[in-house]
C-alpha positions as CSV (number, residue, x, y, z in Angstrom):
1,M,-4.0,41.6,-8.5
2,K,-6.8,43.2,-6.7
3,K,-9.4,41.7,-8.7
4,K,-8.5,38.4,-7.8
5,I,-8.5,38.9,-3.9
6,S,-12.1,40.7,-4.0
7,N,-13.4,38.2,-6.5
8,L,-12.3,35.5,-4.3
9,K,-15.2,33.9,-2.2
10,S,-13.2,32.5,1.1
11,D,-13.3,34.1,4.6
12,V,-10.6,32.2,6.1
13,L,-7.1,31.2,4.1
14,I,-4.6,29.3,6.1
15,F,-0.7,29.2,4.7
16,S,2.4,27.6,5.9
17,G,4.7,29.6,3.8
18,R,5.7,33.1,3.1
19,I,2.8,35.8,2.4
20,N,3.7,38.7,0.4
21,E,2.9,41.7,2.2
22,I,1.0,43.5,-0.7
23,Y,-1.2,40.4,-0.9
24,L,-1.2,40.6,2.8
25,D,-2.8,44.1,2.9
26,L,-5.3,43.7,0.1
27,L,-6.6,40.7,2.3
28,N,-6.8,42.6,5.4
29,K,-8.7,45.3,3.8
30,E,-10.9,42.9,1.9
31,N,-11.8,41.6,5.8
32,K,-10.1,37.8,4.8
33,L,-9.0,35.9,7.9
34,I,-5.6,34.9,7.3
35,F,-4.1,32.1,9.5
36,K,-0.4,31.3,9.3
37,I,1.2,28.0,10.6
38,L,4.7,26.9,10.8
39,S,4.1,23.1,10.3
40,K,3.0,21.4,7.4
41,H,1.8,18.1,9.2
42,D,-0.5,21.0,11.0
43,L,-1.6,22.0,7.8
44,R,-2.6,18.5,6.4
45,R,-4.3,17.9,10.2
46,L,-6.3,21.0,9.5
47,R,-7.3,19.7,6.0
48,D,-8.4,16.6,7.6
49,L,-10.8,18.5,10.1
50,L,-12.1,20.9,8.0
51,G,-12.1,19.4,4.2
52,G,-10.6,20.9,1.3
53,S,-7.3,20.3,-0.2
54,I,-3.9,21.7,0.0
55,S,-3.0,23.8,-3.1
56,Q,0.5,25.2,-4.3
57,E,-1.2,28.6,-5.4
58,F,-4.7,30.1,-5.9
59,G,-4.7,29.2,-9.4
60,E,-5.1,25.2,-8.6
61,E,-8.6,23.9,-8.7
62,V,-9.0,23.0,-5.1
63,V,-12.1,21.3,-3.1
64,K,-13.6,23.8,-0.7
65,G,-13.8,23.2,3.1
66,K,-15.8,24.3,5.8
67,V,-15.4,25.8,9.5
68,K,-18.1,26.9,11.7
69,E,-16.1,28.7,14.5
70,I,-12.5,30.0,14.8
71,K,-11.7,31.3,18.6
72,V,-8.7,31.5,20.7
73,I,-8.9,29.6,23.9
74,T,-6.5,29.4,27.1
75,L,-4.9,26.3,28.5
76,G,-2.6,27.0,31.6
77,N,-0.4,29.9,31.0
78,K,-0.8,29.6,26.7
79,K,-3.2,30.7,24.3
80,Y,-4.3,28.3,21.3
81,T,-6.7,28.9,18.3
82,Q,-9.3,26.5,18.0
83,F,-10.9,25.3,14.8
84,I,-14.3,23.9,15.0
85,N,-15.3,22.1,12.1
86,Y,-18.9,22.4,10.6
87,E,-21.5,19.6,11.5
88,G,-24.1,20.2,8.9
89,D,-26.9,18.1,11.1
90,N,-27.5,20.5,14.4
91,K,-28.3,18.0,17.2
92,D,-27.6,20.6,20.3
93,G,-31.0,22.3,19.9
94,G,-29.5,25.4,19.5
95,N,-29.9,27.9,16.4
96,E,-30.1,26.5,13.1
97,D,-27.6,26.8,10.5
98,D,-27.8,30.3,8.5
99,G,-25.6,29.2,5.7
100,N,-23.1,31.7,6.6
101,E,-20.8,29.5,7.7
102,D,-16.8,30.5,6.8
103,N,-15.2,29.1,3.7
104,V,-11.5,27.3,4.3
105,K,-8.8,27.3,2.0
106,A,-5.5,26.0,2.6
107,V,-2.4,27.0,0.6
108,N,1.3,25.5,0.8
109,D,3.7,28.0,-0.4
110,D,7.5,26.6,-0.3
111,A,9.2,28.8,-2.9
112,F,10.4,32.2,-1.7
113,N,8.3,34.8,-1.7
114,K,6.1,32.9,-4.2
115,V,2.4,33.9,-3.2
116,P,-0.9,32.4,-4.5
117,N,-1.9,33.7,-7.1
118,N,-5.7,33.3,-7.7
119,D,-9.2,32.6,-7.2
120,N,-9.9,29.0,-7.2
121,I,-11.2,27.8,-3.7
122,N,-13.5,24.7,-2.9
123,N,-16.4,22.7,-3.4
124,S,-18.4,21.8,-0.8
125,I,-17.8,19.0,2.1
126,S,-20.4,16.6,2.9
127,S,-22.2,17.1,6.1
128,K,-20.9,14.4,7.6
129,S,-18.6,15.4,10.8
130,L,-15.1,14.4,10.1
131,N,-12.9,13.0,13.2
132,V,-8.9,13.4,12.9
133,C,-7.2,10.6,15.1
134,S,-4.5,11.6,17.2
135,I,-1.4,9.4,18.0
136,I,-0.2,9.9,21.5
137,L,3.8,9.4,21.8
138,R,5.9,9.0,24.4
139,H,8.3,11.7,23.7
140,S,6.5,14.8,24.4
141,L,9.4,17.3,23.0
142,E,8.5,19.0,20.1
143,Y,11.6,18.5,18.6
144,R,11.2,14.6,19.4
145,L,7.7,14.8,17.8
146,D,9.0,16.4,14.7
147,D,11.7,13.6,14.3
148,I,9.4,10.7,14.8
149,E,6.6,12.3,12.8
150,R,8.9,12.2,9.8
151,N,10.1,8.9,10.6
152,L,7.0,7.5,10.5
153,N,6.5,9.2,7.5
154,K,9.4,7.9,5.5
155,A,8.3,4.1,6.5
156,L,4.8,4.9,5.2
157,I,6.3,6.4,1.7
158,A,8.4,3.3,1.9
159,L,5.9,0.6,2.1
160,Q,3.6,2.6,-0.7
161,R,7.0,2.1,-3.1
162,N,6.6,-1.5,-2.1
163,V,3.2,-2.2,-3.7
164,K,2.9,-4.8,-6.5
165,N,-0.1,-5.7,-7.8
166,E,-1.8,-4.6,-4.8
167,K,0.4,-6.7,-2.4
168,L,2.9,-5.4,-0.3
169,Q,6.2,-6.8,-0.9
170,V,7.7,-7.6,2.5
171,C,9.1,-10.3,4.5
172,P,9.5,-11.4,7.8
173,G,12.5,-9.3,10.0
174,K,14.8,-9.5,13.0
175,G,16.7,-12.5,11.3
176,Q,13.9,-14.8,10.2
177,F,14.0,-14.1,6.3
178,E,17.9,-14.5,6.7
179,K,17.4,-17.9,8.8
180,R,15.2,-19.6,6.0
181,L,17.1,-18.3,3.4
182,G,20.2,-20.0,4.9
183,E,18.7,-23.1,5.5
184,I,18.0,-23.1,1.5
185,F,21.5,-21.9,0.9
186,F,23.0,-25.2,2.7
187,K,20.7,-27.4,0.8
188,L,21.6,-26.3,-2.4
189,S,25.3,-26.2,-1.3
190,K,25.0,-30.0,-0.4
191,E,23.4,-30.7,-3.8
192,S,25.9,-28.9,-5.9
193,L,28.7,-30.8,-3.3
194,E,27.2,-34.3,-4.5
195,K,26.8,-33.1,-8.6
196,Y,30.4,-32.6,-8.2
197,N,31.7,-35.3,-6.7
198,E,29.5,-37.0,-10.0
199,G,31.2,-35.0,-12.0
200,E,28.0,-33.0,-13.3
201,D,28.7,-29.5,-11.6
202,L,31.6,-27.2,-10.9
203,L,32.9,-26.7,-7.2
204,E,32.9,-23.2,-7.6
205,K,29.0,-23.5,-7.2
206,H,29.2,-25.5,-4.0
207,L,31.9,-22.8,-2.8
208,I,29.8,-19.8,-3.2
209,Y,26.6,-21.6,-1.6
210,E,28.5,-22.5,1.3
211,S,29.7,-18.8,1.5
212,L,26.2,-17.8,1.6
213,Y,24.9,-20.1,3.7
214,K,27.7,-19.0,6.3
215,S,27.2,-15.4,6.2
216,M,23.5,-15.5,7.3
217,P,22.9,-15.4,10.9
218,T,21.7,-18.5,12.9
219,N,19.7,-16.4,15.7
220,E,16.2,-15.1,15.3
221,V,13.6,-13.2,17.1
222,K,10.0,-14.8,16.2
223,D,7.4,-11.6,16.0
224,D,5.5,-9.8,13.7
225,S,8.0,-7.3,12.2
226,I,8.8,-7.0,8.9
227,D,11.0,-5.8,6.2
228,I,11.3,-4.3,2.9
229,Y,11.4,-7.2,0.4
230,S,13.5,-5.5,-2.3
231,T,16.2,-4.6,0.1
232,K,16.9,-8.0,1.1
233,V,17.3,-8.7,-2.7
234,K,19.4,-6.1,-3.8
235,A,21.8,-7.2,-0.7
236,I,21.7,-10.9,-1.9
237,C,22.8,-9.8,-5.8
238,Y,25.5,-7.7,-4.3
239,A,26.5,-10.3,-2.0
240,L,26.9,-13.1,-4.9
241,E,28.7,-10.6,-7.4
242,F,31.2,-9.6,-4.5
243,V,31.9,-13.6,-3.9
244,G,31.7,-14.5,-8.0
245,T,34.5,-11.6,-8.5
246,V,36.5,-13.1,-5.7
247,F,36.2,-16.6,-7.7
248,E,37.3,-14.7,-10.9
249,I,40.4,-13.7,-9.7
250,E,43.4,-16.1,-10.1
251,D,46.3,-14.5,-8.9
252,Y,46.6,-12.6,-5.3
253,L,49.2,-10.1,-4.3
254,I,49.5,-10.3,-0.5
255,G,51.5,-7.3,0.9
256,I,53.7,-7.8,4.3
257,P,52.0,-5.6,6.8
258,P,53.8,-2.4,8.5
259,K,55.3,-3.0,11.9
260,L,53.0,-1.0,14.6
261,N,54.4,0.0,17.7
262,V,57.9,0.0,16.8
263,R,60.3,2.7,18.2
264,P,62.8,4.4,15.6
265,Q,66.5,3.7,16.2
266,M,68.4,6.6,18.3
267,N,71.5,7.4,17.2
268,Q,73.9,7.7,20.5
269,D,76.4,9.4,18.4
270,W,74.5,12.5,17.1
271,D,76.9,15.1,19.2
272,E,80.1,13.7,17.8
273,D,82.1,15.4,15.2
274,H,83.1,12.9,12.7
C-alpha cells in the first residue's frame, strides 16, 4: 500500500466517496492534496474543466488532467475552493510555465470503504483551454437543483436508448402524434366497414379500428415538443391486445352492485323479552 502511494505521481486527488484512514494518512505523509466532494455531478464538472477521466480505483487506466492553481476564495460570508485549469500558452505576459503544474486524478468510490488501489494516473491533456458551460435554472435551492439535474440526466439517458441507425426515434408530442394516429384509424375503420358490407371482412375488425379512433384525443398543441416513439408503440400494442381480448370473450357476467348509503334496519323491540 505504501509503495503504491509513493509511486503515485499525482499531486492532487479528488474523491467523491469514502477514503480509508490508512490511505488518508499515507497520502498526507506523501504531501498529496486530497479534495473530497459530495456530489458526483461536481466530480463530472471538475473532470470537464481539468481534463482527465473518472476511475473507480487507482488501478484503472485513466487520463491525466492538469490544474494550474487551487485556492480558497471568499464570496460574501462563505468560502469556496477554486480550481483554475491549466492554459498551455501564457498570454498574460507573466512568468512562463515551469512544467510543475499539478496533476489531477479524480476517483469515484461507491462501495462501502472501497479504497483506490493504485498507481495509474492520467495522460496529459491538450494545451487548449477547456471551457465549462453552466445552465442557470429558475429554482436556486440546492435540493431543487439536484432534482432538476437528475431529471435532465434521465431525459438524456432515455434519448440515448432510443437511437437507431444514428437517428433519434421520437415523435411529435402534446397530442399531435395521437391526432394523426386517430385520423389513420378513422380511415381504416371506414375501409373495413365497406369491406364488411361487401362480405370481404369481419365486423370485429371495424369495431377495433373504431374503438381505437374514439380513444384518441382530438385536441393538440402545435409546438416543437417531442415524445419517445417506442412508448407510443407499446401503448398501442397494449390497447390492441385489450380490445382483442374483449372481442374474444363470448359470455359476460354482470353482477348487481351493492346499494350504497342504505341504513340498516333497526329492531324496535330489542329490549322486550320473548
